[in-house]
Steps between C-alpha positions, in 0.01 A plus 500: 500500500786736569626450150186651359537805723862541391397468136221758550747743663749454217229565236383806691850634515549452126167672424587793731843550346351484148234754600758742642726464196210547257359788696838679482521443127149639449583797716811571299294499175237732644777738612646496148160577344443779750835650413420491129159654553646781704809556274449348150836614378670278759764260362299174554169622360505361149177341371501122469 
């Protein structure tokens, strides 16, 4: 029974780390878009 608890904790840790990493990546993208909206002549504001 303890094995299932350890497995559940491991899965929860992986999900939490993935959520934190993905959240930071999304935040970085929103910050880049915000910069381009506020200053379109910025160096990294080329249309895709």
